[in-house]
C-alpha angles and dihedrals in degrees: 000000000000091000091052090051092051091047092051091049091051093050091048091051092049093051093049089051093048091050097046109122118223118193114228094234097052113102125282086047122227134190111264117242095242137096095228141008117223112226096158114132128298090048111195111248115260094032099143090169089074103052140023135010096337093052090049092050094049091046091052099039108032110064094173092058117085128190129227110207 
């Protein structure tokens, strides 16, 4: 019984870690899970993917992500 409980706990922890959402503009940066980023006006406020350091990092490191300006 104890081994089954431990196994269930480990599976639960794995699933939680696999589902953890990481925003692309939180350091360390990560490539967003999208094909393109919409930066057409009006750009929603708080869209770090469209300007600044995060934008530059995505542009330089995520070849599968395109921008719409």
